[in-house]
C-alpha positions in Angstrom: 1.7 21.2 45.8 -0.1 21.4 42.4 1.8 21.7 39.2 0.9 22.9 35.8 0.9 20.9 32.6 1.2 22.5 29.2 0.2 20.8 25.9 3.2 21.1 23.7 2.0 19.3 20.6 -0.5 16.9 19.2 1.0 14.2 17.1 -1.0 13.1 14.0 0.0 10.2 11.8 -1.7 6.9 13.0 -5.0 6.0 11.4 -6.4 4.2 14.4 -6.0 4.1 18.2 -2.5 4.6 19.6 -1.9 1.7 22.0 1.5 2.4 23.5 4.3 5.1 23.7 7.9 5.0 24.7 10.6 7.6 24.9 14.1 6.7 23.6 16.7 6.3 26.3 18.3 9.6 25.3 14.9 11.4 25.2 15.2 12.6 21.6 12.5 10.3 20.1 9.1 9.0 20.9 8.0 5.7 19.5 4.3 4.8 19.1 2.4 1.6 18.5 -1.1 1.5 17.0 -4.0 -0.6 16.1 -3.4 0.5 12.5 -0.6 -2.2 12.5 2.3 0.3 12.4 5.0 1.6 14.7 6.0 5.2 14.2 9.0 7.2 15.3 8.7 10.9 16.2 11.8 13.1 16.5 11.0 15.5 19.3 10.9 19.1 18.1 10.3 18.2 14.5 7.1 17.8 12.5 5.8 14.5 11.2 6.8 10.9 11.8 8.4 7.9 10.2 7.0 4.4 10.0 9.4 2.1 11.8 7.7 -1.1 10.6 4.4 -3.0 10.6 2.7 -6.2 11.6 -0.2 -8.2 10.1 -2.5 -7.1 12.9 -2.6 -4.2 15.4 0.2 -3.5 17.8 -0.3 -3.5 21.5 3.1 -2.5 23.0 6.5 -0.9 22.1 9.8 -0.5 23.9 13.4 0.6 23.3 16.6 -1.3 23.6 20.1 0.1 23.2 22.6 -2.2 21.5 26.2 -1.7 20.5 24.9 -1.3 16.9 22.5 1.5 17.9 19.0 2.2 19.1 16.4 -0.5 18.5 12.6 -0.8 19.1 10.7 -4.0 19.9 7.0 -4.3 19.0 4.3 -6.7 20.2 1.2 -7.5 18.2 -2.1 -9.3 17.9 -0.4 -11.3 15.2 1.3 -13.3 18.0 4.7 -11.9 17.0 7.4 -9.8 18.6 9.6 -7.9 16.2 12.9 -6.0 16.6 13.7 -3.0 14.5 16.8 -0.9 13.9 15.6 2.6 13.7 18.6 3.8 11.6 17.6 1.7 8.6 14.7 2.2 6.2 13.5 -1.4 6.4 15.2 -2.1 9.7 13.6 -5.4 10.6 16.3 -7.3 12.6 14.3 -10.2 14.0 10.9 -11.8 14.2 10.2 -13.8 17.3 7.4 -16.4 17.0 6.0 -18.8 19.6 3.1 -17.2 21.5 -0.2 -18.9 20.9 -2.3 -15.8 21.3 -2.0 -12.0 21.2 1.2 -10.5 22.5 0.1 -7.8 24.9 3.2 -6.4 26.7 6.9 -6.1 26.4 9.9 -5.2 28.5 13.6 -5.1 27.6 16.4 -5.9 30.1 18.7 -3.0 30.6 21.7 -5.3 31.1 21.7 -8.4 29.0 19.7 -8.0 25.7 16.7 -10.0 26.8 13.2 -9.1 25.7 10.3 -10.4 27.8 6.9 -10.6 26.2 3.5 -11.4 27.8 0.6 -12.8 26.0 -3.1 -13.7 26.3 -1.8 -17.3 26.1 -0.8 -16.8 29.8 2.9 -17.3 29.1 5.9 -15.0 29.4 8.6 -15.7 26.8 12.2 -14.5 27.0 13.9 -13.7 23.7 17.6 -13.0 23.2 17.7 -9.8 21.1 21.3 -10.4 20.1 20.2 -13.5 18.2 17.3 -12.9 15.6 15.9 -16.4 16.0 12.3 -17.3 15.7 12.0 -19.4 18.9 12.0 -18.2 22.5 15.0 -18.5 24.7 12.7 -19.6 27.5 8.9 -20.0 28.1 7.4 -19.5 31.5 3.8 -20.5 32.3 3.4 -17.7 34.8 -0.3 -17.1 35.1 -3.8 -18.6 34.8 -5.1 -15.6 32.8 -3.6 -13.2 30.1 -0.4 -11.5 31.0 -1.0 -7.7 31.1 2.4 -6.3 32.2 6.1 -7.0 32.5 8.9 -5.0 34.0 12.7 -5.7 34.5 14.6 -4.7 37.6 16.9 -1.8 37.0 19.9 -4.1 37.0 18.2 -6.6 34.6 18.7 -9.5 37.0 15.0 -10.4 37.3 11.6 -9.3 36.1 8.1 -9.3 37.3 4.9 -10.0 35.4 1.2 -9.4 36.2 -2.0 -10.8 34.9 -5.8 -10.6 35.0 -5.6 -13.4 37.5 -4.6 -10.8 40.1 -1.2 -12.4 40.7 2.3 -11.1 40.3 5.0 -13.5 39.2 8.7 -12.8 40.0 11.1 -15.4 38.7 14.3 -15.4 40.6 
């Protein structure tokens, strides 16, 4: 059965390619990542956007996490960093996570335990504890023989899967 799609709005604000989008868990915001080095927050139903934060190089992915303290956004960048932002603060940088040796391409956040998983062109998956704004990873997994292109946590957060240009999927148990 075909369905109809209606364009509701075009969002303008980034100066370069938009690389990733993510709706907030409550559906009231849309976060965007861009090659212009910024992450933006769009309140649905309102005009304009707010810059959440920026990196030294372009962003490749963005995802939401909900903490006791409020909604947060994690960003991945070509500057080899993962950053965590509190969207309720003007300069809301909470943590910077360093350790990848190449571009960070993808992110996922566990829905249950505060872990952020990042995948990189360095062929590694790194796990970060979002509750502790440290600069080193909680765990590093050499999961693939080519760049990691995607990560997803199970709905209960008990495990994740990653995929790569090498054609393999890795599912640590």
